[in-house]
C-alpha positions as CSV (number, residue, x, y, z in Angstrom):
1,M,13.6,-37.2,-71.5
2,L,16.1,-40.0,-71.6
3,E,17.6,-41.6,-68.5
4,V,21.3,-42.8,-68.9
5,V,24.4,-43.4,-67.1
6,K,27.7,-41.6,-67.0
7,R,31.0,-43.7,-68.3
8,A,33.8,-43.1,-69.3
9,L,35.2,-40.8,-71.7
10,G,32.0,-38.6,-71.4
11,R,29.6,-41.3,-72.7
12,Y,26.1,-41.3,-71.7
13,P,24.6,-44.9,-72.8
14,E,21.4,-45.9,-71.5
15,P,21.6,-48.3,-68.1
16,N,22.1,-51.8,-68.6
17,E,19.3,-53.9,-66.6
18,N,19.1,-53.7,-62.9
19,E,21.4,-50.8,-63.3
20,N,20.2,-47.2,-61.8
21,Y,20.8,-44.3,-64.1
22,T,23.0,-41.6,-63.2
23,H,21.6,-38.5,-65.2
24,V,18.8,-37.8,-67.4
25,I,19.1,-35.7,-70.9
26,F,16.0,-33.4,-71.9
27,T,15.1,-32.5,-75.2
28,R,15.0,-28.9,-76.1
29,D,11.5,-28.4,-75.5
30,E,11.6,-29.9,-72.3
31,Y,14.6,-27.9,-71.1
32,I,12.9,-24.9,-72.3
33,K,9.6,-25.7,-70.5
34,N,11.9,-26.8,-67.1
35,I,13.7,-23.2,-67.5
36,V,10.1,-21.8,-67.4
37,K,8.6,-23.1,-64.9
38,I,11.8,-22.9,-62.7
39,N,11.3,-18.8,-63.3
40,D,8.0,-18.8,-62.6
41,L,8.1,-20.5,-59.3
42,E,11.3,-18.2,-58.6
43,E,9.1,-15.1,-59.2
44,N,6.4,-16.8,-57.7
45,I,8.5,-17.2,-54.3
46,K,9.3,-13.5,-55.0
47,K,5.9,-12.8,-54.9
48,L,5.2,-14.5,-51.7
49,E,8.3,-12.8,-50.3
50,R,7.0,-9.2,-51.5
51,D,3.7,-10.1,-49.9
52,Y,5.0,-11.3,-46.5
53,N,7.1,-8.6,-46.0
54,A,4.4,-6.2,-47.2
55,R,2.2,-7.6,-44.7
56,I,4.9,-7.3,-41.8
57,E,5.0,-3.8,-42.4
58,H,1.4,-3.8,-42.5
59,Y,1.3,-5.4,-39.3
60,K,4.1,-3.3,-37.5
61,N,2.4,0.0,-39.0
62,S,-0.6,-1.1,-37.3
63,A,0.9,-1.8,-34.1
64,N,2.8,1.0,-33.6
65,D,-0.4,3.0,-34.1
66,K,-2.0,1.2,-31.8
67,I,0.6,1.6,-29.5
68,A,0.5,5.2,-30.3
69,E,-3.1,5.2,-29.5
70,I,-3.0,3.0,-26.1
71,R,-0.3,5.6,-24.9
72,A,-2.3,8.6,-25.9
73,Q,-5.4,7.3,-23.8
74,A,-2.6,6.5,-21.1
75,D,-1.0,10.0,-21.4
76,G,-4.8,11.7,-21.4
77,R,-5.8,9.4,-18.1
78,V,-2.7,10.1,-16.4
79,A,-3.2,13.9,-17.2
80,E,-6.7,13.7,-15.7
81,A,-5.3,12.0,-12.9
82,H,-3.0,14.7,-12.1
83,A,-5.4,17.3,-12.5
84,E,-8.1,15.6,-10.3
85,M,-4.9,15.0,-7.8
86,N,-4.3,18.5,-8.5
87,K,-7.9,19.9,-7.8
88,H,-8.4,18.0,-4.7
89,K,-4.5,19.0,-3.3
90,D,-5.8,22.5,-3.9
91,R,-9.3,22.3,-2.3
92,A,-7.0,20.3,0.9
93,D,-4.8,23.2,1.1
94,N,-7.3,25.8,1.4
95,F,-9.3,24.1,4.0
96,E,-6.0,23.5,6.1
97,N,-5.4,27.0,5.5
98,A,-9.0,27.7,6.1
99,N,-8.7,25.5,9.6
100,E,-5.2,26.9,10.7
101,N,-7.1,30.5,10.6
102,L,-9.7,29.3,12.8
103,I,-7.4,27.6,15.0
104,R,-5.5,31.3,14.9
105,V,-8.6,32.8,15.7
106,A,-9.6,30.7,18.3
107,T,-6.4,30.6,20.2
108,E,-6.2,34.6,20.1
109,R,-9.5,34.7,21.3
110,A,-8.5,32.5,24.0
111,N,-5.8,34.1,24.8
112,A,-7.6,38.0,24.7
113,K,-10.0,36.4,27.4
114,R,-7.4,35.0,29.8
115,G,-5.9,37.9,29.7
116,L,-2.7,36.3,27.8
117,S,-0.3,38.8,26.0
118,P,0.4,39.3,23.5
119,K,-2.3,37.8,22.2
120,K,-1.4,37.1,18.5
121,Q,2.0,35.9,19.6
122,H,1.6,33.6,22.8
123,I,1.0,30.2,22.5
124,G,-2.1,30.0,24.8
125,Y,-0.9,27.3,27.4
126,V,-0.4,28.0,30.8
127,F,0.5,26.1,33.7
128,L,-2.2,25.1,36.5
129,N,0.1,23.2,38.4
130,I,2.7,20.6,39.0
131,E,3.3,18.2,41.7
132,Q,4.9,15.2,42.9
133,Y,3.1,12.0,42.2
134,V,3.8,8.3,42.3
135,Y,2.7,6.4,39.8
136,N,1.8,2.6,39.8
137,C,3.1,0.7,36.7
138,E,2.0,-2.7,36.0
139,C,4.9,-4.8,34.6
140,Y,6.0,-8.4,34.1
141,F,8.5,-9.9,36.3
142,S,11.1,-11.5,33.8
143,E,11.1,-12.5,30.0
144,K,10.2,-15.7,31.2
145,S,7.4,-15.3,33.6
146,D,4.1,-14.3,33.0
147,K,3.6,-12.5,36.3
148,T,3.2,-9.4,36.8
149,K,3.8,-6.9,39.9
150,I,3.3,-3.1,40.4
151,L,5.8,-0.7,40.8
152,K,6.1,2.4,42.3
153,L,7.3,4.9,40.2
154,P,8.3,8.3,41.7
155,C,7.5,11.4,39.0
156,F,5.8,14.7,38.5
157,R,2.3,15.7,37.5
158,V,2.1,18.6,35.1
159,R,-1.3,20.1,33.9
160,L,-1.5,22.9,31.4
161,Q,-4.7,24.7,30.4
162,S,-4.9,24.7,26.2
163,P,-6.5,27.3,24.2
164,Y,-9.1,25.1,23.0
165,Q,-12.7,25.5,24.9
166,V,-14.6,22.8,26.0
167,N,-16.6,22.6,23.0
168,F,-14.1,21.2,20.8
169,D,-14.4,17.1,20.8
170,L,-11.7,15.0,22.4
171,Q,-10.0,13.7,19.2
172,S,-9.6,17.0,17.9
173,V,-8.3,18.7,20.9
174,E,-5.8,15.5,21.1
175,N,-4.5,16.3,18.0
176,L,-4.2,19.7,18.2
177,T,-2.1,19.6,21.4
178,S,-0.2,17.0,19.8
179,N,0.6,19.5,16.5
180,D,0.9,22.4,18.6
181,F,3.7,20.9,21.0
182,K,5.5,19.5,18.3
183,N,5.2,22.7,16.0
184,K,5.3,25.4,18.7
185,K,8.5,23.5,20.2
186,I,6.7,23.2,23.6
187,Y,8.5,20.2,24.5
188,N,11.7,21.8,24.0
189,M,10.7,24.8,26.2
190,L,9.6,22.7,28.8
191,G,12.7,20.5,29.0
192,L,11.4,17.2,27.6
193,V,13.0,15.3,24.7
194,L,11.8,12.2,25.3
195,N,8.9,10.3,25.1
196,Y,8.2,6.5,26.4
197,N,5.8,4.2,26.2
198,I,6.0,2.1,29.4
199,K,3.0,-0.5,29.6
200,N,3.9,-4.2,29.4
201,W,7.4,-3.6,30.2
202,Y,9.8,-6.1,32.4
203,E,10.9,-5.2,35.7
204,N,14.4,-4.7,35.2
205,E,14.3,-2.4,31.9
206,L,11.9,-0.3,33.5
207,K,13.9,0.4,36.6
208,K,17.3,0.8,34.6
209,L,15.2,3.7,32.6
210,W,13.7,5.0,35.5
211,N,17.2,5.3,37.6
212,E,19.8,5.9,34.4
213,E,18.0,7.5,32.5
214,K,19.4,11.7,33.0
215,Q,16.6,13.2,30.0
216,N,13.2,14.2,31.4
217,F,10.7,12.5,29.5
218,N,6.8,12.2,29.1
219,F,5.6,8.4,29.6
220,E,1.6,9.3,30.0
221,T,-0.7,12.2,28.5
222,S,-4.3,12.3,29.4
223,Y,-6.9,15.2,28.9
224,K,-9.9,17.0,31.1
225,A,-12.8,19.2,29.9
226,N,-13.0,21.7,32.9
227,F,-16.4,23.3,32.3
228,Q,-15.9,25.7,34.8
229,K,-13.2,27.3,33.3
230,G,-14.0,26.7,29.9
231,F,-10.8,25.1,28.9
232,W,-9.5,21.4,28.2
233,E,-6.8,20.7,30.1
234,V,-4.2,18.6,29.2
235,E,-2.0,16.6,32.0
236,Y,1.4,15.1,31.6
237,L,3.2,12.6,33.9
238,T,7.2,13.3,33.4
239,R,9.9,11.7,35.0
240,Y,11.6,15.1,36.6
241,M,10.6,18.2,37.3
242,V,9.7,20.4,33.9
243,N,11.0,23.9,32.8
244,V,8.2,26.5,33.6
245,P,8.7,29.4,30.9
246,P,7.7,32.5,32.7
247,D,5.2,33.4,29.5
248,M,3.5,30.3,30.6
249,M,2.4,31.0,34.2
250,I,-0.8,33.1,35.0
251,E,-0.4,36.3,36.3
252,K,-2.5,36.7,39.6
């Protein structure tokens, strides 16, 4: 290899003292060796690139296979969960149907025992009494005061006999009667369209409700197990007199 400097007229002499060379001149053998080396390096680079691409493709395939495996496992668990859910739902539906049948039979027997007809269609609730009543309600003087006072609120006390015998527990009776009044539309039959919880109200709000609300509403419910008659009774406090459907009256 010869270090030279490019001059005018295409000359390439060796550089002068303290002058840097601009070109190098290879012999034929040196040139061939460099070409071979460059070709080897280029081939090695191509091989490395092929290896790199092959590895990337392998990892992609592995990742896709893993993703597919995970998805299949997840789908399997979801399917198992759905199957388990449906199994419990079927059990719950069967239990609910059985429970509804038991309640229906209990109601029919209670209707037959009390002479209510037709026993299979009668809703099972009958009026015991309705009376005027004064409800003592504790309320706050105002929003800015913690002091309370007692308001005497005129209302009606309505007592109904339910179809549920006294051997039912209170929680069950509360749930059953609440569902009956909604599902059998007993509230509508009685003319009760609203329901209020009037505890901890302010005096002015409570007076406004009592004097201006024209629709009848219930504001308190209580339960009594009448062991002499053998049935649970439900008592409602209502703002106005309720409707009394003829089929909810016990014939003497």
